[in-house]
N, C-alpha and C positions, 0 to 999 in steps of 0.2 A: 966905633964908640961915639963919634961925633953925631952920627945919625940917631943913635939911641937917645942921647942927651937932647938933641933938637926935638925929637918926637915927644919926649916927656915934657919939655919946656912948652911946646905948642899945645899939648894936651892940657897942661895946667892953665894956660892963657884962656882956653875955651871953656874948660870945665870949672873954672874958679867961680863963675856966677851961679853954678848949680846950688840949689837950696838957699839962695839969697832972697829970691823973690818967688813965692809960691805960685803966683799967677803965671809968671814966665815959665816956671818948671812944667806946669800943666800944658801950656801951649807947646813947648819943646818936646815933651813926652809924646804928644799927639803927632808932631812932625816926625819924630824918630820912629814911631811904631806904625802909624796909620796913613801917612801922606802917600806912600807908594801904593797902598791899596785904593785910595781915593782916585789917584791918577790912572791906575789900571782900570778901575771902574768906568772912568770917563772914556778910556779907549774902547772898552767893551760897548759902551753906549754908542760911540761912533760907528763901530762895526754893525751894531744892530740897526741903526737908522740909514747907513750908507754901505751896505755889504760890499757892493762891487768896488768901491773906492778903497776901503780900508781892510778887507778880509786878508788879502795876500800879505801885506806888510805886518799885520797883527800876528798871523801864523808864523811868519819868518822870525819875527822878534821873539815870540814865545819859544820857538825852538832854540834860539841863541841863549835865552835866559835859562832854559832847562839845561842846556849844555854847560852854562857857566856854574850852575849849582853842582854838577858832577865835577867840573874842574876845581871848584872850591874844596870839595871833599878830597880830591887827589892832592891838592896843595897842602891841605891839613894833615893828610897821612904822612907826607914827607917833611913838612915844616909846620910845627905848632908854635905859633906866636901867642904868648899869654895876653889876656885882656888886662886893661888897666887895673881892675879890681883884684885880679889874681896876683899882682905884684905890690899890692898895698896902696895903689893910687885910688883915691875916692874923690869925689862924691858920685856914687851910683844912684841914679834915680829910678831905674827899672831893673827888674830881675832878668838875669840871663845866665845861661849855662856856661861852663868852663871850656867851651869849644874854642878853636883857634880864632884869634882876632883878625887875622889877615886872610883874605880881603873882606871888606864890609859887604855882605851879600845884599843888604837893603840898598846900599848905594849902588852896588854893581847892577842890580836889576834896573834901576831908573836910568843909570848911565847908558846901559845897552838900549833901552827904549828910546832915549834921547838921540843917541847917534844913529840907530837904525832908521828912525823916522826922518832925521835930518838928511842922511845920505840917500834916502828913497825919495827925496823931494818934498817932503812935508816939513818945511822949514820951521813954521810956527810951532808945531807940536814938538819938533826936535829941540827948539830953543827952550820951550817950556820944560821939556823933559830934562835937559841939561841943567837948567836953573834949579829945578826941583831936586835933582840929584845932589847938587851942592848944598841945598838946604837940609836934605835928609842926612847927608854925610856929616855936616857940622853938628846937626842935632844928635847924631849918634855919638859924637865925641862929647858934646855937652852933657848928655845923660850918663856918661862914664863907661860905655861898653866898647869903644873903639879908640884907637890912636889916630892922629891926623894922617900918618903915612898909610894906614889901612884904607882910608878914604881916597887918598891919592893913588894908591895901588889899584883901587877899584876903577878909577877913571882910566888908567893906562890899560888894564886888562879888558875893560869894556870896549874901549876904542879898538884895541887889537882884535878882539873877537868879531866885532862888526866888520872891520876892514877885511879880515881873513875870510869870513863867511861870504861877503859880497864878491870878493875875488874868486873864491871856489865856486860859487853859483854862476858867475859869468863864464868861468872856464868850462864848467859842466855844460851849460847851455850852448856854448860854442862847439863843443865836441858832439853834442846831440845833433846840432844843425849840420855838421859835416858828414854824418852818416847818410849814405845813399839809400833812399827808401826802395829804389828799383832793385838794387843789389840784394836787398834783404828778401825780396820776393822770389828771386831765382833759386 
């Protein structure tokens, strides 16, 4: 019960500014809905201009993000956490369906990008991605469609997915290297 109360308290702290300053609301709505699209567009631009450098990490990250979307659907099937507006907590600035609040898929996408690029050695892009994921997550709370723990959960899940994928790929590559090509010819 203490986590629920803390989650609601933190939600109110962040969401309390909604509808107070219309100009701020417009900026935060953009951050909540479109910042991840702008960042992904930038990454696509990098792939287009430097294919050899960024194509592999982009594809790997895309696969992890797609897997995270499936995982989010599985989580929702077994555990539906209501969104703030579903339990009477407002102020909601954007429309949203009554799907499960946990985890924040917008935040999760940018977190995965940040950690994937960071661990692949693209530290600057990774740091920008992680900073933007925090901005996206807080803005999703500000606009009233997520709780703070949904955002925190997205960071944990994103980190674990990237770490697990990196480990699995290293193991897979190691096993492929151990295969004796001559033995396969016999």
